[in-house]
N, C-alpha and C positions, 0 to 999 in steps of 0.2 A: 505494500499499498503506499502512498505517496502524498507527502504534504507539499504545500508548496513554500517556501518562508522566501519571502519576495520575490525572487525568478530562476532559486536554487532548486530542483528537487530532493527532499530527504527521505530516505526509507522510514516507515514506522514500523514495519514490522507486526507480530501479530499482538492485541493487547489482550489483556488477561478477560478471562470471564466475568469477573464480578463487577467491570466496569462498563459504559458505554460503547461499544466498538465504535470508534472512529475511520469513516474511509472517503478519502477526499479521490477523485477517478480524475480529476480536474483539479486547475486552481480554483476552483468552486464548487463544487457539488461533495455534499456532507449527507451522510448516510449513519444513523445511531442504533447500535442493535437494541434489543428489547430489555426493557427495566421492568422490576417486578410489578409496577403500578399502570403498565401499559400493555396493550394487546398489537398493536402493527402501527409502520409509521411510513410516512410518505417522503419524500426529500425535502432539504431544504437547501436554500443556495446561500451558500457564506464564502465572503471574500476571500483574497490572498493573505498571505503575513511577512512581513518585513524582519528578518531576523535582525534583533537587539540584543547583544550578547548574551546568543543562545535561547533567547526568549523570543519567539513568533507573535508580533504584533499584528493584528487585523487590518488591513487596508479599509477604512471607514470614514464616513463622517455623521453629523447626527442623523441624517435621513436615511442614510443606506443602515445605520445601527439599527434604526428604528423599524424599517423594511423586513430586516433577518428576522427579530423577535416576533414583528407579526405573524410571519409566516410558519414559525418554530410555535407559536401559540396554535394558530388555523389547523396547521397537521397534527398537532398533539405531539411534537417533537422534543425531546426532553433532554435539557442541557445548563450548562451553566456559565455565566458571563462574568469574566476577571476586568476590574477596571482599573487600569494599569499605568504607573509613570515609572520617574526615575524610583523610588522606593521599592515598588515590587520587585523591578528587574535586580536591582544591586541584592535585595533580599534573596533572591534565586540563584546569586551568582554561588555560594557556596552550599547550596541545600538543592539538588538534583530531583528530590520529590518536589518541592515546589515548583522546579522549571517544568518538569512533567503537567502536575496540574494546571500551567500557565498554557501549554503546549496543547493540551487534550479538551479545551474549554470551545461552545460552541462559539466563542467571541472572546479575544482578548483587544479590548478598547483602548486608544491610544488615548489617556487619559490627562497627561501633560504635553506641554508643549514641545520640550524635547522629543518625544516619542514621534510627533505630527511634523516636525523640522526632519528627521532621519528617514522617515516614510517618503516626504517630497524629494529629499536628495536622493534617494532611490527609483525615484521617476514616478511616484504616487503622487499627480498635482492636485488631485481632487480630495487625499487626506485632510480631515480633520479633527480638531479637539473633540473625543466622546468622554464627558465630563459626567463622573456619576450624578451631580444634581441636577445639571440639564437633561440627563436620560431619561431620568426618572421624571422631570417634569414634562417629556414629550409622549412617555409612556402613558402618563395619568391623562394628558390632554385626548389621547388617541382612545382611550379606555372611557371617556365618557360616553361615546356614542357607541362603543363596541359592545360595552357589559363586562370586559374582562376584570377578572377578579384579583386582588391583592393580598400578601399576606408580609406582617412585619418581623422581623426574626433579629433580635439585638438590641443596642446601646443602651445606657444606663437607666436606672431605676426610674421609671413614668416615661420616658424617651417615647416607645414606640406608641404609649396614648395621645401623646403630645401631636405625635406627626398625624396618625391618624385623624384625630380633629381639627388640625388645620388644613390637611387636605381635603377633608370631607367640605370643609367649607369653602376652600379655595376652589374645586372642581365637585359642584353640585353633581349628586346623583351615581359619583364612584362608588364602588363595591369593593370594601376593606373588610374582607371576612375573617381576622382574626391579627393578634400580637400575641410574641411569646418573648419576654425578656429574661436572658439566659444567666447565669451567676457568671461571678470572674473564676472560674473552675469550670473544669470538665462535668460534663451533665452524669449525676447519677443512672443507675441503672432505671428507677423510679421517674426521674425528669424525662429521659430519652425516651421510655415511653409513651411518658404522658406529650411530648412534642410530634412524636409520630401521628399519634392518636387523633391531638388537633388539628393537624396539617390533613389527616385522612380526611376527616369529617367534613372540611370545607373544599377540599381539591383546589387549591388557588391555580391560577395561569401564570401567576410571577408573586415567587417569593425574595422578597428584598432581604437582605444581609447587611445590617451595619455594626460589624465587626472592622479591628484596624489588620490593616496588611502585615504577618500574612495569616492570621487566624481566620480570618471569613473564606480563604481560599480553600484554605486547609480542610473548614467547615461544609464549604460546597461539594470537595470532591470526595469525602467521607459520608456525607446524608446526602446526595445527588439522587442515589437511585433508592433511597429508604425513605424518600417523603414523597407524600402524591401529590407533587407539584410539577410543573410545567417547566418552568425556565428558573433559576437562581440565579440572581443578581448581587454582587457585592458589593455594596457602593459606598462603605466607611462611612466617610464624616457628614454624607447628604443627610444621612438623620439627622443630625446636629443641625446642619445649616437650614433644612426645610422645616425641625420643629422650632426654630427662630432661639437656638441657645448659643449658637457661635456664628458671628459673621462672615459672610464670604465678601473675599476680593472683590475691589471693583473690576469692572469687564475689561479695561483698560490693561490693566496689571495683570489679570490670566493672560489675555492675548500677549503680552510680553513675554513672556515665560517666568517674570518673578515671581509668581503667586506663591512658592515656600518659601520666598522672603519675608511677604504680609504675615502670611501664618507663623512664620517664626517671631515676628514682632509679639503677635498676637497670644500665642502660646509657647513662651522660650523654655519653660521649664522642662514638657512634653515633648520639644521637639527638635532640642540643639544637636542633639548627637546625632538623629536621624539624618538632618539636611549637612550639617556641618563635616562629618563623615562621608556619608553616600555621596553627595553630589561632586566634591573633587577627585574620586576614586572611580564615578560613573564618566568623569568626562577623557580619564587617563584610559580606561578602558576601550572608551569609544572612538580614542585616537588609534589605538592600538589595533583596533577591529579595524578600521577604516583603511589605515595603512598598511593591510596587510602582515601585520607582525605577529598578529596572535588569532586563530580560527577560534572562532564560539558556534559550533554544532548545534544545530536544534535537536535536542535529545527527545523522543516520546515513547 
């Protein structure tokens, strides 16, 4: 089986039976194998990927990302979406399993401007930022007319409920069918069963995961075939942004590529290690990849 990362075909080999099997017969055809809660599947067209330090970033903009998610819901094709920037790519450098999680996804979106710039440098001129909060807005706007259902998993105490109330006010008629706030530790067997049962009772089209990276990616990979939801989306801080607990950077800062600096100024204690360590190492490794000094093959 071949996956195209940018323009280079890479042999994926055979995937384990306990995960959805992914096959791309060209740069844009996806087949997902049977999960326990689905009977049959159609195909969903998915975009090519750009190789960013061994992580395949989907060649997307907000319009094409929404189109792919709509197709997945309409064909009942399960999968998960990683919303990934420099932090996710760098977390994947020393963690082969996390890289595989990103590369097995339905979509791994270009969350930060550096991902967009690298995609455009590779010749994908229509590539645009697919930022978690913006993607969430687009999906909810579409859901007002389509009737698609939503479930929130994650956030600090009370965040998911606040998010539900705000989005129901902002998007009248939206169907948010459940929330689950996990503890800051692994789920106990009882909590695990409660989550599975709650999601099975409402069977949402979209299950939004508001944890930090890489927790949310690992959660989606571990629970994707156990939860009766069609698409899982790890959107991290989007929960806090849309619940009104954390301010978003102005649009001009987001487009400039310096949103990380704005967030660092807002939350220095939490974010200083992430940005001041990851960003310089990312630049060094990207330079080595682009100059051909080091290869970063996509492993899946």
